[in-house]
N, C-alpha and C positions, 0 to 999 in steps of 0.2 A: 446373740447368735454365736455359736461355736465356730471358731476358725481353724483352718488347718494349713500348715505350711510344711513343705518338705523341700529341703535343699540337697541337691546332689552335686557334689564337687568332684569333678573327674580329673585326676592326674594320670591320664591315659588308661590306667587299669584299676584305679582305686576310687571307690565311691564313699563320700561322707554325707550322711543324710541326717536331717534335723526334722523331726516330725512331732506333731502334737498328739496327746492322748486324751481320751474322754475324761471329763471330770464332772462332779455333781453340780458345780456352779456354772450355769449356762453362760455367764458373762465372761468367763475366763477359760483358758486352756493351758495345760502344762506342756512344756517342751521336753522331749526325751531325745537324747543324742544316741544314735546307733552308728556303728562303724562296720562297713562290709566291703568285700572285694567283689568287683563285677566280672572277674574271670571265671570261666568254667573249663572243665577238662575237654579239650578238643580231641578230635580223632586223628590218627596218623594219616597223612595225606598221600605219601608215595611209599611203596614197599618194593624193594628190589630183591630178586631171588637169583637162583642159578639157572641152569640150562634152559628151562622154559620160564620166562620172566614175567612177574606181575608188573604191568605197566601202570597200574593205578590201584589205589585201594578204594573199591566201590563200596559205599556204605549208605544205603537207605532204601526204604520202601514206605510209602504212606499215602493217605488219601485226603487231600485238602480240597475243601469246597466252600469258598466264600462266595455266596451268590450275590450278584449285582445285575439287575435287568437293564441297565443303561448301556448296553453294548452298542457302540457306534461303528468302530472299525473292527471287523472280524479278522483276526490274525491267523494265518495258516502256518503250519510247521515250516520253519525256515532254517536253512543251513548257511545262509549268506552272511558274510562279514564284509562290509564295505568301508570306504574311507570317508564317510560323511564329515567327520570332525578331524581336520588335519591342520588346525590353526596352530598346534604345537607339534613337538616331535612325535612322529608316528612310530608305533611299535607293533604294527601288524606283521604277520609272518613274512610278507613280501619284503618288509624293511629290515628284518633281523637275520634272515637266512641268506646264505650265498646263493648265486644263481643255480648251482648244482643242487644244493639242499632244497631250494624252493621247487625245482623240477621234481625231485623225489617226493617232497611234501604233497605236491599237486596230484601225483600218481597215487600215493597212499590215500589221500582224501577221496579221490574218485573211486578207488578200490573199496574203501570202507562203505561208501554210500551204496555201492552195487553188490556188496557182500562177496567180493571175489575171494575164493578159497586160497589162491596162491598168486602172489605178485612177483614178477621177475624184474631184477635190476642188474643191468650190465654196466661195466666200467664205472663203478662207484666205489667209494670207500665204505668200510664197515661203520666208521665214525659218522659219516654223512647220512647213512641210512638210519642209524639209531637216533641221531640228532633230529632228523626230519620226522621220524615216528613220534618222538617226544613232543615236537612242536605241534603236530596234528592233534595230539591229546590235549595240549595246553590251550590251543586257540579255538577248539571246536566243541563247546559243551553240548551242542545239539546232537553230536554223535554219542548218545548216552549208551549205546551198545559197544563202544570202543573196547576191543578185547583186552581183558585183564592178562591173558596169556597169549604168547605168540612164539614162533620159532624162526630163527634165521639159519638158513641152510646155505653153506658156502659151496660153490662149484667153480671150476676153472673159468675165470672171466666175469664172475658176477655172484649175485646172491638171490635166493628165493626167500620171500617173506610169507610166512604161513600164520595168519591170525586164527585164534581159537574163539570163534563167535559163541556167545552164550545164548543168543536169541536167533530165531529164524527171521527172514525178511518179512514173512507174513505176521509174525508176532510184533515186530517193530512197527509195522503199519498201524496196527491197532493201538499200540502204546502212543504213537504220535497223535492219534485222534484225542486221546485222553489229555495229552499235553496241551493241545490246541484249546480244549474246553477250559482247562485250568488257567491258561495264560489269558484268555479273553475275559474270564471272570476277574482275574487279579488286576489286569491293566484297564478294565472298563472305566473306572473312575479316576484314572491318572491321565490328565490331559497332556497333549503335546505342549511342551513348554521349554524354557531354557534348560540347559543341561543340569544346572545346579538343582532347580526345582524337581526335575525329572528324576535325577539320581537319588535325591533325598526321599521323594515319594515312594520309589521302588524299595529303597532301603527300609523305610518304615513299614511298608506293606508286607515285605518278607518277614520282618521281625514279628509282626502281629499275626501273620497267617501260618507260620511254620514253627515247629518245636524241635528242639535238639533231640536226636535219636540216641538215647543212652545205650540202646542195645546194639548199635553200630551195624545194622542190617546192611547187606551189600548194596542194595539199590539206593540207600540213603545218601550216597556220594554222587548221585547222578541227578540230572534235571528231571528225569522221569519219576524217581522215587520222591523227590522233594515236591514236585508239582502234583503228583497223583495221590499222595498220601499225607502231605503236610508235615513230614518229618525229615530231618536232614542231619548229616554230620557236617563238620566244617567244610568239607569238600563239596557237599551238596549245596550248602548256602552259597559258597563262592561261585560254583559253576552256574547255578540258577541266576544269581545276580548278573553274572557276565552275559548269560543268554538273554535275559530280559533287556539289558542295556543294548546288546547287539541288535535286537529287534527294533529299537528306537534310534539306531545309528550312533550310539555312543561307544567309543573304544574302551575296553577293559581287558586287562591281562591278569592271569592267575599268578599268585606267588606261593611257592611251596617253602615251608620252613618250620619253625617251631615257636611255641609260646611256653615259656618257663620249661624248656627242655622236653616238651611234648609235641609230636608232629602236628602240624597245623597248615591251613591254607586260607588265604585271603585275597583281596583284589587291589589292583591299582587302576584308577579311573581317570580318563582325560576329560576335564571340564574347562571349556573356554581356553584351551591352549595350555593348561597347567595340569600336572598329574597329582593325584591325591591317593593316600592309602584308605581303604575301606575294609572293615572286618565285620561282616554282618553277623557272624556267629557270636562274637562277643557283644555286639550291639543288642543281641537277643538273650543275653545272659540270664539264666533262670526264668526265661519267658517274660522278662521285664525289659521293655524298650529303653535303651539309653543311646546317646549320641557321642559317647566318648571315643568311638572307633569309626566315626564318619568324617571323611575329609581331613585326615591328619598327615603331618609331615613324617619323613623318615626319622628325623631326630626324636619326634614324639613316640613313634612306634618302637624305637630301639630300646626303650626301657623294658619291654617284655617280649617283643617280636624279633626273631632272627631269621632272615631269609637263607635258604639253601644256596649253595654256590652256583655260579654261572660258569660253565666250562667252554673251552674252545679246543680246536683240533690239536693244538700243540700240548695240551695238558696230558699227563700220563694217568690215564684212568683205565679201568677194566671194562671193556665193552664186549658184547652189547648189553650187559646185564646191570650196569649201574645207571639207574634212572632218577636218582635223588639229586636232580639239578634243575635249575631254571633256565629258560631262554633269556636273552638279554632283557633287562628291566629298566624302566625309566626312573629317574630320581624324582622324589616328591619333596620339594622345598618350599612351596608357596603356602602362605596362610591366608591368601586373599579371599578364598571361599571356604575357609574353615567354619564349621557350624557355629561355634561359640563366638567367633569374631563377628559373624554376620548378624547374630541375634543380640549382640552387645553384652554377652555374659562371659567374656574372656578376661582373666586376670593376668595382666602382663608382668607385674612386679608386686612384691609383697606390700608395698605402700598403697597399692590400689585395692587391696583385699576387701576392706570393710565397705568402701564406697561402691564398688561394683555390686556387691551383694545387696546393700541397702537400696541402691538405685533400681535394681532388678525387682525387688519385692515391692517397692513403692510404685513402680510402673505397672506391675501385675495386678495390684489391688486385691480385691476379694475374688477375682475371677480365676486366678492362677493358684493351684495348690501344690505344684511341683516345680522346682527350679533346678536346672543343670548348669554347672559352670565348668569352663575349661581353664587350665592354667598353663603358662609358659614354662619352659625348662628352668628359668631363673627363679621361679617361685619355690619356696622351700617345700621339700617333699612332705607328704602327709605322714605324721609321726605314728608310732605304734600305740595301739590303744593301751590305756592305763598308765602311760608314761607321763612325766611332768610336761613334756613337750605337747602331748595330746591335750592335756588340760588347758594349756595356754592357747593352743590352736582352737579348741572348742570355745574358749572365752572370746576369742577374736570374732568367731562366727556369730556368737550370741550377741555380742555388742553391736554388730551390724544389724541384726534382727531387731534389737531394742530401739534402734533409731527410727524405725518405721512401723513397729508393731505394738499393740496395746495388750499383748499377752503377759501373763505372769510367767516368768522363766525360772 
């Protein structure tokens, strides 16, 4: 019987795969080494302009329909964000904003939900107004109609905030119904469970249900575009992941930054009191699910992810038009619920390399055809293809395979 083994070794962004090719002798199979990168070009997450400012880069429109008839709990469109999981440090808007900023935040939030054409703010600073506006955008993926453009009008004693809505209230009502339908189909077979199992299931479901929108359509950066048409930019992936976790009571914050100097957005997620980085976009690289970007530490993400700055009132910045900043973000240092650690496929040091791979293949038997491995920062970086170091690296992997495989290599 022909056998197939694929090894995926992730050093945060790099995949090393080992796969078998068909051959005429049915008792053997040859192994071919391929070397590929699991990164893809993400979209720009935040775009700042002048007088009338872009508050977000909306990119996406699509129609996703994964049907599942086992709907148990019908989910209605929700804008609520609650504090169900506060076992660790909380980073909800209430926690990171000053009392004044939170009051402005609350007024903007209510104004957006009721489509107020003009909001009036007295005795506030321009900084607090724009900071709160940015926080509403970051914490509320459910407001998919959040205006890309707005104006701030100064008058003696205060400011007027004039959002430029792209949709009418009636249009949004119909769009919400489409979101409800998609969410119920998507979450129908994801049971209420521990935060780890829930966040992993939603991560995998999004990767399998959504495709990266290479056309960068404006709606693809919203939960509407992602859930209605199944296509998303990095912002659409991140906002939809945040929204789905919020519906299940899990805290998640958005991170704006870049990957390899290209604008990008991902999530930080609170799981049993510890924060972890999750990048669904790169987990769905080339429409191939991988777990290299699920539940990783800041140190692991720093090899290719760079977060935008976090500003405070004392910083000298040009307001109100600079929006390329994050609200305060939690640190992600725990590996307790790292994906590869939990499944026993994490290589802590170079001396563990062959044993971890051999044990994984032996444990998997004939049932498993693909293997993913994570490595710590202390493990040597994956070498460039066609180099002497690459040949030595490939030999090390193949030696591990030979210990438990009857293949000809």
